[in-house]
N, C-alpha and C positions, 0 to 999 in steps of 0.2 A: 627268471629270464629278464635280461636287461632290455629296456625299450630302446629302440634305435632312434637317434636324434633325427629330426626332420632336416633334410638338406635345404639350405637357404640358397635359392637361385639368385642371380643378379637382378632379375625382374622383381622378385619378392623384396629384395633389399631396397631397390629404387622406390617401389610402391610404399614400403614402410617409411622410408625417408620423407617422401612427399606428404604422407599422412601426418607424421610427426611435425613436419614444418608447418602444415596448415593449422594443426592444433595449437602449436606454440604461438604462431602468428595471431590466431584468434584470441588466445589467452592474453597476449600482450596488449592488443588493441582494445580489449575489454577492460583489463585491469588498469592500464595507464591513465585514462581520464580520472578514475577514482584516486589513484596515487598522486596525480598532478594537483587535484583539489586539496588533498591533505597537505602536500608539501607547500603549496602556495599559501595556505593559511598560516604558515610559520615564516614566510618570506616577506621582505620589504616590497613596497610598491614599485620601486625602481627595478629590483631584480625580476619581479613578475613581468613587467612590461618589456624589459630587455631580453627576457628568455625566449620570446617569440612562441610561446606555447610548448617549449621543450625544456623541462627542468626535472632532474632526478633527485636533487637534494639542495636545500637552500644554503647559500654561502654564508649568510648571516641569519642564524636561528633566533627568531623573536617570538614572544608570546603576547605582544601588544594587541593583536587582533582579538584574541580570546579574552584578554583582560577588558577591553572596551566593550565587547559584547556582554560579558557577564556583569559589568558595572551598571547595565541598564536595570532600573528598579522593576520594570515590567516583565523582564525575562522569566523570573521565577513564577510570577502569577500566570504567565502564558503557558509555561510547562504544566502548572497545576490545572489550568483550564483544559488543556489538551488531554491530560491523563483522566480528568473527570469525564470528559466527553467519551473517551474510550471505555471507561468502566461502566458508564450508564448505557452507551449505545450498543456495544457488542452483544450483551445478552438479549436486548430487544431485537437486534438484527438477526441473530441466530434463531431465536424463537419464531419470529414472523416468517423467516425464510424456510425454516423446517416445516411449519404448518402449511405454508403456501405450496411448497414442493410436495408435501403429502397429499394435499388436495388435488394438485395437477396430475399426480401419479395414480390417483384412485380411479376406478373404472365405473363406479356406480353412483357418482355424484350428480344431483339434479342441476341442470343448466350449466354443466361444466364447460362445454364448448364455447358458449357465449361469454362466460366469465373469463376463460383463458384468452379468447380473442381480444377482449377489452383490456386485459393485462398486457398482452403483446403489443397492442396499439400504443400504450404509453411508453414502450421501449423505443419507438421510432419517432413519436410526436409528443411534444409537451406544450403546455400553455405558454411558456416563455417566462422571461425574467419579471416583467411587469405584473402579470397575473399572480405569479408566485409571491411577489412582494406584497401585493394587495391582500392575498390570502393570509400571509403571516401577520400582517397588520390587523386585519379584521379579527383574527383569532387572539389578538392581544399578546403575541409572542415577541414583539419588537424589543430589542435589547434584553432578551431573555436567553438563558442557557438552553431552553428547549427549542429555540429556533435553530440550534446547531445539531439537534438530535432527531427531531421528528421528521423534517423534510427528507432525510436520507435513511429512514427507518428500514426500508426494504428495497432490494434491487431485483427487478424482474429477471435480469440475466442470471443472477446468483440463484434465484428460485428455479430456473430451468436446469442449472447444474445440479441442484439438490434433487429435483424431480427425476433426472436421468439416473442419478445414483440410487434413488429409492427403487426405480424400476429394475435396476440390476440385481436387487435382492430377490431371491425366490419367493414368489407369492405364497407358497405352501407354509412358510413360517408364519405369515400373518393369518392365514386361514386356520392353522392349528391353534393359534392364540385365541381367535374368535370362538372356536369350538370349545376351548377351555373356559370361556366366559370373560375374556379380556375385552375392554373397550378400546376406542381409538387412542386415547391418551396413554393407556398402558402399553399398547402396541408401539407407540412412538417412543416412550420412555425406556421400555425394557428390551425392545427388539431393534428398532431403527437406529437409535442414538449409539448403542455399542457398535453396530456394524458400519455406521457412517462417520466414525472418528476421523479417517483421512479426509473425507470431504468437508466435514465441519472445520477441520484445521485449516484447510485451504480457504474456506469462506471466511474464517476468522482473520486470516492474513489479508484477504481482499478487502474486507470491511475496515480492518485496522489501518492499512496503508491509506485507504481512501479518507478516513477520518483524520489521520495524522497529517496528511498533506493538504487537507481542505483549508482554504483561506477565503474563497470568494463569498460564501454565504455569510461569514462573520463580518466581512467588510461592508456588506449591505445591511444586515440585520442588527449588528451590535454597535452601540454608540459609546458605551463606557469602555475606556481603554483597559481597565483592570479585568474585564470579562473577555478580552480577546484571546484566542488560542496562540500558541507559540509561533505558528507559521506567519501570522499577521505581524507579530513583533519582529521576527527575523526579516520579513519583507520590508519593513521600515528601514532596517539597516542597509539592505540592498539598494533601496531607492535613495536613501540619504547619501550613499557613497557612489551612486551611479554617475554623477556629474563630476566626480573627482578625477583629476588627471593622474592616472596611475604611473606616469613616467618617473615622478620623483626627481625631475631634473632641477627644479627650482626649490628654494627653501620654503616656499609658501605652501607646498603640497604636503598633505598628511602622509607620512611614510607607512602608516597602517591602513590606508584606504582600501587597498586590495586584500590585505590579510583579513580585514573585517568581513568583507563579502564572502571570502572562501571559508572563514571560520563559521559564519552563519549557515552555509551550506552543509558543513561537516556536522554541526550541532543538530541540524534538522534531520539528517539522514542516519545519524549514528544509532538512535534507538531501534529503528527498523532493521539495521544491519546486525544488531545484537540479538534481536528476537528471531530473525529468519532462520538461523542454524537449528534452533530447537523445533521448528516446524518443517524443516526441509525433508525429513524422512517421510512425512505424510504428503508432501506437496505433489510428487510425481504420481503416486497412486491415486490421490484424490482428484487430480486433474484428469487422469486417464479414465477414472470411473464416470466422471460427469462431462467428458469431452464431447460426446455426440449429443446434439440437441435434437429432440424429437417432438 
C-alpha cells in the first residue's frame, strides 16, 4: 500500500521558507567573520582598508603576511611551548577534575559540605593578580614552565560538570563494584572513565582551548622570550602592526601590515578548528550530561 504524500498548505510553505531563511541568515553571519579573517590574511593593507569590512575574495592574492609571521625565529619555539603546556597540563587537569568531581558526587565523605563551599567560594572570589604573583614568586616558579601549568591545574566549574555527570551514572554500578571488592581507584578507572568519555572529551576541549588561548599568565611570569607560548608571540605581531596605517595610500606604509595581523589570528585558531571536529560527536552529549549544576 502506497503512502499518501502529505499535502503542503500555503501556510506550511511560508513557515518552511521563514525557517530556512533564518537558518541561512544565521549560517552566513556566523561563517562570514571567519571567512573575512582568512581572506584578509591574503590581501594587501590597501584592499583590506578600502573593503569596509566586506570582502569575499582578495583582488591581489599575497602570502607576505604568512611569510613575515613564519620568519620570526620565536614562532616555532612558541608553538613548541604551547604544545608542551597542553601535553603536560591536560592529563593533570583531567585527573584532578575527575577526582574532585568524584569527591563532590560522593555521599559519605567527611566534611564534604564545608570543603565544597570553600571550593565554590573560589569560583566567585579570588585573591587577585598581585597575591597570585607573590605566590608564584615565593614558590620559585618565576620564568618557569610550571608557572603556566600549576595555576590553572583545576577548574571548579569543570569539576561541577564532572560531578553532575557522575551523579547521572546509576549508583548500583558502584555499589556492586564495592561488593566485589573494588576500591575507589578501581571504580574510577573501570566504571566511571568508560562511562564518562563524552564528558571527559568536553572537559579536554575546555581545558585545551583555555591553555591554547592563554597569554596573560605568561606575560607576567615568563621573562625569557624562548619560553613564551605561541599566543604571546602572535600578540607581539598584533601590537607591532597596531599603529600601522592600513590604508596603503602612501609608499611608506607596509602593504603587509593588515595581512600580518589576520595571518596571526588564523595561525592561532587553526589548531583548535582542526581538533574540534574529532570531539564534536562527544560535545553535545557531554554538555547535556553535565549541564545541570547541583
